[in-house]
C-alpha positions as CSV (number, residue, x, y, z in Angstrom):
1,M,25.5,126.7,99.7
2,T,27.4,129.5,97.8
3,D,27.8,128.2,93.7
4,R,31.3,127.7,92.9
5,P,31.6,128.6,89.1
6,F,34.9,126.4,88.0
7,P,36.9,127.4,86.0
8,L,36.5,130.2,87.9
9,D,36.9,134.1,86.0
10,F,39.7,135.6,88.3
11,S,39.6,139.1,86.1
12,S,35.9,139.6,86.5
13,F,34.7,138.0,89.2
14,T,33.5,139.1,92.8
15,P,34.6,138.1,96.2
16,D,32.4,136.9,99.2
17,P,32.3,140.5,100.7
18,K,32.4,138.8,104.2
19,P,35.8,138.3,105.8
20,R,36.5,135.1,105.6
21,T,38.4,135.1,101.9
22,W,41.7,135.6,101.0
23,L,42.8,136.6,97.5
24,V,46.1,136.6,95.6
25,L,46.6,137.9,91.7
26,P,49.6,138.1,89.7
27,S,51.2,141.8,89.4
28,D,49.8,143.5,86.6
29,F,46.8,141.3,86.3
30,E,43.9,143.4,85.3
31,A,40.6,142.3,87.7
32,D,37.8,143.9,89.1
33,A,38.3,142.7,92.4
34,E,41.4,144.1,95.0
35,P,43.7,141.5,95.7
36,D,44.7,140.7,99.8
37,E,48.3,140.3,98.0
38,T,50.2,139.8,94.8
39,S,51.5,136.7,93.6
40,S,55.2,135.4,93.6
41,W,57.2,135.5,90.3
42,F,58.3,132.1,89.8
43,E,61.3,131.3,87.7
44,A,59.3,128.1,86.3
45,D,56.5,127.1,83.5
46,P,52.8,127.5,84.8
47,Q,51.9,123.8,84.8
48,T,55.3,123.3,87.2
49,V,54.3,126.1,89.5
50,L,50.7,124.5,89.4
51,E,51.8,121.1,90.7
52,A,54.1,122.4,93.2
53,F,50.9,124.4,94.6
54,I,48.9,121.8,93.8
55,G,51.0,119.4,95.9
56,A,51.7,121.8,98.8
57,G,48.1,122.0,99.3
58,L,48.0,117.8,99.5
59,D,50.1,117.8,101.3
60,D,48.5,119.5,104.1
61,K,45.6,117.8,106.2
62,R,42.3,117.1,105.2
63,T,42.9,118.5,102.0
64,Q,42.1,116.9,98.4
65,L,41.9,118.0,94.8
66,V,38.1,118.8,93.7
67,R,38.3,119.7,90.4
68,R,40.8,120.9,87.4
69,E,40.5,122.1,84.2
70,G,43.9,123.2,82.1
71,L,46.1,125.5,84.5
72,Q,43.4,126.3,86.9
73,A,42.5,123.3,90.1
74,E,40.0,123.5,93.0
75,L,40.8,122.3,96.6
76,M,38.5,121.7,99.3
77,Q,40.0,121.5,103.1
78,K,37.9,120.5,106.1
79,S,38.2,122.1,109.5
80,A,39.8,120.0,111.6
81,I,36.8,120.4,114.7
82,F,33.7,120.4,112.8
83,G,34.8,119.5,109.2
84,F,33.3,122.9,107.7
85,R,34.6,122.7,104.0
86,D,36.6,125.5,102.8
87,Y,37.6,125.8,99.3
88,I,40.5,127.4,97.3
89,T,40.8,128.1,93.3
90,V,44.0,128.6,91.8
91,E,45.5,129.3,88.7
92,A,48.9,129.6,87.0
93,V,49.2,132.7,84.8
94,S,52.6,132.7,82.2
95,S,54.4,136.0,83.5
96,G,57.1,137.3,81.3
97,A,59.9,134.1,81.7
98,G,58.4,132.8,84.8
99,S,54.5,132.4,86.1
100,Q,52.6,133.6,89.1
101,L,49.5,132.1,90.8
102,A,46.0,133.8,90.9
103,V,44.5,132.1,94.6
104,Y,41.1,132.3,95.8
105,S,40.9,130.8,99.1
106,R,37.1,130.9,101.0
107,A,35.2,129.5,103.9
108,M,31.8,128.3,102.8
109,V,30.3,128.9,106.4
110,G,30.4,131.8,109.2
111,H,31.0,135.0,109.0
112,W,34.9,135.6,109.9
113,D,37.0,133.1,109.2
114,M,39.6,134.0,112.1
115,N,42.5,134.6,109.3
116,V,42.7,130.9,108.2
117,N,42.6,131.5,104.7
118,K,44.9,133.7,104.6
119,K,47.7,131.4,106.7
120,R,46.6,128.7,105.0
121,V,47.2,130.1,101.4
122,R,50.4,132.0,102.6
123,A,51.8,128.6,103.7
124,W,51.1,126.8,100.6
125,L,53.0,129.8,98.8
126,E,55.8,129.3,100.8
127,E,56.2,125.7,100.4
128,T,55.8,126.1,96.4
129,V,58.4,128.7,96.8
130,S,60.6,125.8,97.9
131,R,59.2,123.1,95.9
132,I,60.3,125.5,92.8
133,G,63.8,126.2,94.3
134,A,64.2,122.3,95.1
135,Q,63.1,121.5,91.1
136,A,65.2,124.6,90.1
137,L,68.6,123.4,91.5
138,G,67.9,119.4,90.8
139,S,67.5,120.6,87.0
140,A,70.9,122.9,87.5
141,K,73.3,119.6,87.8
């Protein structure tokens, strides 16, 4: 099995070259790797954004939190039929008066993931946006 360093240094790591990953990085983030997508900006502190993303992931089926250190966490989601493990590493990064996320989602088995990682990350990011929006609305009372 591929080694999974943790915490992951998003600025210098080399993503798996096989088409079974999805990488999201903050805008203007200096990294050796080219992201597949740029992170949204959240009007919230990094801890709040990280908690919202973890919550979105844990609400998805067959997902668990594997480890966590500071503003970085690793989740694992098993595939529905065969139980293959995909790993999702996320780090919340300060960005101006808010935060952005760095996310690396990857399949550990097979050559191509049929865009599973892309779809999962986009769904979790969309749910994170919903959660942050709800928190912001709740705090404005």
